C-alpha positions in Angstrom: 35.1 -32.4 35.5 37.9 -29.8 34.5 41.4 -31.1 35.4 43.2 -28.8 37.9 46.9 -28.8 37.2 50.0 -27.4 39.0 51.6 -24.2 37.8 55.0 -25.4 38.7 57.7 -26.1 35.8 59.6 -29.2 36.1 62.6 -27.3 37.1 60.7 -25.6 39.7 59.2 -28.8 41.0 62.7 -30.2 41.3 63.9 -27.3 43.5 61.0 -27.3 45.6 61.5 -31.2 46.2 65.2 -30.3 47.0 63.8 -28.2 50.1 61.3 -30.8 51.0 62.9 -34.2 50.7 61.5 -37.6 49.5 57.9 -36.4 49.4 55.0 -36.4 46.8 52.8 -33.2 46.4 49.1 -33.4 46.0 47.6 -30.1 44.7 44.7 -29.1 47.2 43.7 -25.7 46.3 44.5 -23.4 43.2 43.1 -19.8 43.7 42.3 -19.1 39.9 40.1 -21.9 39.9 38.8 -22.3 43.3 38.5 -18.7 44.4 40.9 -15.8 46.0 39.2 -16.1 49.6 40.3 -17.3 52.8 37.0 -19.2 53.0 38.1 -21.0 49.6 41.6 -21.6 51.1 40.5 -23.1 54.5 37.7 -25.2 52.6 40.0 -27.2 50.9 43.3 -27.1 53.0 42.1 -27.4 56.6 43.1 -30.6 58.4 45.4 -31.6 55.5 48.6 -32.0 57.3 51.7 -31.0 56.3 51.2 -28.3 53.1 53.4 -26.0 51.1 52.1 -22.7 49.8 53.1 -21.8 46.4 52.4 -18.0 45.6 53.2 -16.7 42.1 53.7 -12.9 41.0 54.1 -11.2 37.7 57.7 -10.7 38.3 58.3 -14.3 38.0 59.1 -15.0 41.8 57.7 -18.3 43.0 57.7 -18.4 46.6 55.8 -19.6 49.8 55.6 -21.4 53.1 55.8 -25.0 54.4 54.1 -26.0 57.5 54.3 -29.6 59.1 51.1 -28.6 61.1 47.5 -28.6 60.3 45.3 -25.7 59.5 42.3 -25.4 61.9 41.2 -22.0 62.4 42.0 -22.3 66.3 42.7 -18.8 66.6 46.1 -19.2 68.1 49.9 -19.0 67.2 51.1 -22.4 66.0 54.8 -23.2 66.8 56.5 -25.7 64.2 60.2 -25.8 64.1 60.0 -27.7 60.7 58.3 -24.5 59.2 60.1 -22.4 56.5 59.5 -19.9 54.0 61.2 -20.2 50.8 61.8 -18.5 47.4 62.5 -20.4 44.0 64.8 -17.8 42.1 66.1 -17.8 38.4 66.1 -21.1 36.8 68.8 -23.6 38.3 69.7 -21.2 41.2 69.7 -22.5 44.7 66.3 -22.0 46.3 66.2 -19.3 49.2 65.3 -21.1 52.4 64.2 -18.9 55.6 64.0 -20.7 58.7 61.7 -19.1 61.6 63.2 -17.1 64.5 63.8 -19.3 67.5 60.8 -19.3 70.2 58.4 -17.5 67.9 55.5 -19.1 66.4 55.5 -20.2 62.8 51.9 -18.9 61.8 48.9 -17.6 63.4 46.1 -20.1 62.8 43.1 -17.7 61.9 40.2 -17.9 59.7 42.0 -15.3 57.4 44.4 -16.2 54.8 47.4 -18.1 55.7 49.4 -15.8 58.4 53.2 -16.4 58.7 53.8 -12.8 60.0 56.5 -12.0 57.7 54.2 -13.1 54.9 50.3 -13.0 54.9 48.6 -14.5 51.7 45.4 -13.5 50.3 45.3 -10.3 52.6 41.7 -9.2 53.1 40.2 -11.8 50.7 42.1 -10.4 47.5 45.1 -11.7 45.4 47.4 -9.7 47.3 50.5 -10.5 49.8 51.1 -8.1 52.9 54.9 -8.5 53.7 56.5 -7.9 57.1 60.3 -9.3 57.4 61.4 -9.8 60.7 58.0 -11.1 62.0 58.6 -14.4 62.9 61.1 -14.8 59.7 64.0 -12.8 58.7 64.5 -11.9 54.8 65.4 -9.6 52.4 61.8 -8.5 50.4 63.8 -8.2 47.1 65.0 -11.7 47.4 61.8 -13.4 48.5 59.3 -11.8 46.0 61.0 -8.8 44.5 58.7 -6.4 46.3 55.8 -7.4 44.0 53.0 -7.9 46.3 50.3 -8.8 43.7 49.7 -12.6 43.4 48.8 -13.9 39.6 48.4 -17.4 41.2 48.2 -19.2 44.5 48.4 -22.8 45.1 48.5 -25.2 48.4 49.8 -28.8 48.1 49.6 -31.5 50.5 53.1 -32.9 51.4 53.2 -36.5 51.7 56.4 -38.4 52.8 57.2 -41.5 50.7 59.2 -43.4 53.2 62.0 -45.9 52.0 62.0 -49.5 51.2 60.3 -52.3 53.4 63.1 -54.8 54.9 61.2 -57.6 52.8 58.5 -57.5 50.2 55.0 -57.5 51.2 54.2 -60.0 48.6 56.7 -62.3 46.8 57.0 -61.9 42.9 59.5 -63.8 40.8 61.0 -61.3 38.2 62.4 -64.0 36.0 61.6 -64.8 32.0 60.6 -68.1 33.1 57.9 -66.7 35.2 56.7 -64.5 32.5 56.3 -67.4 30.0 54.8 -69.5 33.0 52.1 -66.7 33.5 51.7 -66.5 29.6 50.9 -70.1 29.2 48.5 -70.1 32.2 46.3 -67.5 30.7 46.4 -68.9 27.2 45.4 -72.5 28.5 42.9 -71.1 30.8 39.3 -73.4 30.6 36.5 -72.3 32.8 34.7 -75.1 34.9 31.3 -74.5 32.8 31.7 -76.5 29.2 29.8 -73.9 27.5 31.8 -70.8 28.5 35.1 -70.5 26.7 36.2 -66.8 27.9 36.2 -65.0 31.1 34.4 -61.6 30.8 36.2 -58.9 32.9 34.8 -55.4 33.2 37.1 -52.5 34.0 35.5 -49.5 36.1 37.2 -46.4 37.3 37.3 -42.7 37.3 38.1 -40.8 34.4 41.8 -41.0 33.5 42.5 -44.0 36.0 44.2 -46.1 33.1 41.4 -48.6 32.2 41.8 -48.3 28.2 45.6 -48.1 28.9 45.5 -51.2 30.8 43.8 -53.4 28.0 46.4 -51.8 25.5 49.0 -52.8 27.9 47.9 -56.5 28.1 47.3 -56.6 24.3 50.9 -55.6 23.7 52.4 -57.9 26.1 50.4 -60.5 24.3 51.3 -59.3 20.8 54.9 -58.8 21.4 54.7 -55.1 20.3 53.1 -51.9 21.3 49.6 -51.6 20.5 46.8 -49.0 20.9 43.6 -50.7 20.1 41.5 -49.0 22.9 41.4 -45.1 22.8 43.4 -43.8 25.8 43.8 -40.3 26.7 44.6 -37.7 29.5 41.2 -35.5 29.2 39.2 -34.4 32.0 36.3 -36.1 30.6 35.8 -39.7 29.8 37.7 -40.7 26.2 35.4 -44.0 26.3 31.7 -43.1 25.6 30.8 -46.5 24.2 30.9 -49.9 25.8 33.4 -52.0 24.2 34.5 -55.6 24.4 37.9 -56.3 23.5 39.6 -59.7 22.6 43.2 -60.3 22.7 45.6 -62.3 20.7 48.8 -64.2 21.3 51.1 -62.7 18.7 50.0 -61.3 15.3 47.4 -63.5 13.7 47.8 -66.0 16.8 45.2 -67.7 18.8 42.6 -65.6 20.5 43.2 -65.5 24.5 40.2 -66.9 26.5 39.9 -63.3 28.0 37.4 -60.6 27.0 37.8 -57.1 28.6 35.3 -54.8 28.8 35.7 -51.2 28.9 33.2 -48.6 30.0 32.9 -44.7 30.6 34.7 -43.5 33.3 33.3 -42.6 36.6 32.5 -39.1 37.6 31.5 -37.6 41.0 28.4 -36.0 40.1 25.3 -38.3 39.8 24.3 -37.0 36.3 27.8 -37.4 34.4 29.9 -40.5 33.7 28.8 -44.1 33.8 25.0 -44.7 35.0 24.7 -47.5 37.6 21.7 -48.7 36.1 23.7 -49.0 32.9 26.5 -50.9 35.0 23.9 -53.5 36.0 22.7 -54.1 32.6 26.5 -54.5 31.6 26.8 -57.1 34.6 23.7 -59.1 33.5 25.0 -59.1 29.8 22.1 -57.0 28.2 24.6 -54.2 26.7 25.7 -54.8 23.2 29.4 -54.2 22.1 29.8 -50.5 21.0 26.6 -49.1 22.7 26.9 -45.5 22.7 26.2 -44.3 26.3 23.8 -41.7 26.7 24.4 -38.8 29.3 20.8 -38.2 29.9 19.2 -41.6 30.4 20.4 -45.4 31.1 19.8 -48.0 28.4 16.1 -49.0 28.1 14.8 -52.6 27.5 13.3 -51.4 24.3 16.6 -49.8 22.8 18.5 -51.3 20.0 21.5 -51.6 22.2 19.7 -54.0 24.6 20.3 -57.5 24.2 17.1 -59.4 25.7 18.2 -63.2 25.7 21.5 -63.6 27.5 23.4 -66.5 28.6 26.0 -66.9 31.0 28.6 -66.1 28.4 27.2 -62.5 28.2 27.5 -61.8 31.7 30.6 -60.0 33.6 32.6 -62.9 35.4 34.9 -60.3 37.3 34.9 -56.8 38.1 38.1 -54.8 38.0 38.2 -51.3 39.7 41.1 -49.2 38.2 42.5 -46.2 40.3 45.3 -44.2 39.9 47.9 -44.6 42.7 48.8 -40.9 42.5 45.1 -40.0 43.2 44.3 -42.4 46.1 44.4 -39.5 48.7 42.6 -37.1 46.5 39.4 -39.4 46.1 36.4 -37.0 46.9 33.7 -38.1 49.4 31.3 -38.2 46.2 33.5 -40.5 44.6 33.8 -42.9 47.3 30.0 -42.8 47.8 29.8 -43.9 44.0 32.2 -46.8 44.6 30.4 -47.8 47.7 27.0 -47.8 45.6 28.6 -49.9 42.8 30.3 -52.3 45.3 26.9 -53.0 46.8 25.2 -53.7 43.4 28.1 -56.1 42.4 27.7 -57.6 45.6 24.4 -58.3 45.1 24.9 -60.0 42.0 27.6 -62.4 43.5 30.5 -60.8 41.2 34.0 -61.2 42.5 36.0 -57.9 42.4 39.6 -56.8 42.4 41.1 -53.4 42.5 44.1 -52.3 40.1 46.5 -49.6 41.6 48.0 -48.0 38.0 50.7 -45.8 37.7 52.8 -47.1 40.6 55.8 -45.9 38.7 54.6 -42.3 38.8 53.2 -42.5 42.4 56.7 -43.4 43.8 60.3 -42.7 42.3 61.6 -45.8 44.1 59.4 -47.8 41.7 60.2 -45.7 38.8 63.9 -46.4 39.3 63.2 -50.2 39.6 59.8 -51.9 39.1 60.9 -54.7 41.2 60.6 -52.3 44.1 56.7 -52.1 43.9 56.3 -54.6 46.8 59.1 -53.0 48.8 57.7 -49.4 48.8 56.5 -48.4 51.7 54.6 -45.7 49.8 52.7 -48.3 47.5 51.9 -50.7 50.5 50.3 -47.4 52.3 48.3 -46.5 49.2 47.1 -50.3 48.8 45.9 -50.3 52.6 44.4 -46.9 52.1 42.6 -48.0 49.1 41.5 -51.3 50.9 39.9 -49.4 53.8 38.3 -46.6 51.9 36.7 -48.8 49.3 36.2 -52.1 51.4 38.1 -54.4 49.5 40.5 -56.7 51.2 44.1 -56.1 50.9 44.6 -59.5 49.1 42.6 -58.2 46.2 44.2 -55.0 45.5 47.1 -55.5 42.8 49.7 -52.7 41.8 50.4 -52.5 38.1 52.2 -50.4 35.4 50.8 -49.8 32.1 52.8 -48.9 29.2 52.7 -45.2 28.3 55.5 -43.8 26.7 57.6 -46.9 26.0 58.4 -48.3 22.8 59.7 -51.6 23.9 58.1 -54.2 25.9 59.5 -54.7 29.5 59.7 -58.0 31.1 59.0 -56.8 34.8 56.1 -54.6 33.7 54.8 -57.9 31.9 55.0 -60.0 34.9 53.0 -57.4 37.0 50.4 -57.1 34.2 49.9 -60.9 33.7 49.8 -61.6 37.7 47.0 -59.2 37.7 45.2 -61.3 34.7 45.8 -64.4 36.3 44.0 -63.3 39.6 41.2 -62.1 37.2 40.8 -65.6 36.0 41.0 -67.0 39.5 38.1 -65.0 40.6 36.2 -65.4 37.2 36.2 -69.2 38.3 34.8 -68.3 41.8 32.0 -66.6 39.8 31.4 -70.0 37.8 31.6 -72.2 40.9 28.9 -70.2 42.5 26.5 -70.7 39.5 23.3 -72.9 39.8 24.3 -74.9 36.6 23.7 -78.6 36.1 26.4 -80.9 36.6 26.9 -82.2 33.4 27.6 -78.4 32.1 30.6 -78.5 34.2 34.3 -79.4 33.2 36.0 -81.9 35.3 39.4 -80.7 34.6 
């Protein structure tokens, strides 16, 4: 699955945000990838709420249109007092912003390319612009697009308001050095209620690039006291992890092993024939998959294969499943991906394995959290995304945990560690729930 990326430079994004306010942009449509036809545009951009068009030409102009209304192909003129046309002129210059003529419709909602009267995009299903200054909007053509009507690229973004901070956090967190140490001790001193089980085995499951391997590296770094990169993490369009891996964590260099094993898998992908196979996932749950088993894209693991572990105990099983989702991509999860999650959830529930959901990259998703991680439970946007995930994946909100992985830092951060350790504490609590539900002789239970 190729990654579709924005054509906007950082400076252009910044200047576009100056026009739109405190928002997040989600790339819905990129004509060079999805096609330069009206049908391609409507297939990805209809009923998406507020959107902004970004058009590019060979002269170097970046320009377009914003509307707060839906595209629905109703065939009527749409009034929108918030709509405007814009042009991002030379680097560092103030953008041109053109409001609509009072009393005139902003755009005509037709099955053709977006028609703002003065600017008609994808004219006749081609990478071409029709320019009619004075129709709905008044501007100088040279200032808007340099009289270059051929489009080299055409993008549409959903515009999502980020909101501000809640009057009080929706979860209480103690952001202190004492709390960090307390969490570390709780995790290091963990003992399961079954005498023969010495570590909780937690499986990380999620789409490609969600941050599974980075989560392990972050936990490992926090316990080691310095940055580590034991699990290969990346930003590729396809899964960087191709093996089943089990990772142990040590408290400090050469220190004691933490009673937690984090298991990493291939990333989930939309299509049924790529990414992690559901049958492989069930074998992992039951403990049948050996460490370093190389996943096959063509077929799931067979009982006769060398990577299959026939004789398993409760130590080999998965005791808690953690779904990992990039907070920046919550509203872009496709129906295929949601269906895949639903299938996995059903299988996981049948096996009685407790589940948690990690929202990664919260700092990238919300500027208020990037400014101060302590805002994570006060951010209107993060709370909204947590609720959205809870509803779309069928996971209780109490099981949805925002975290920030270490990615570009060279030094550890107390607030980041507290969020990470809080998530691990919940995983251990959920693993306890799994153990308590097992049909095991009383003498095998710890009484502590």
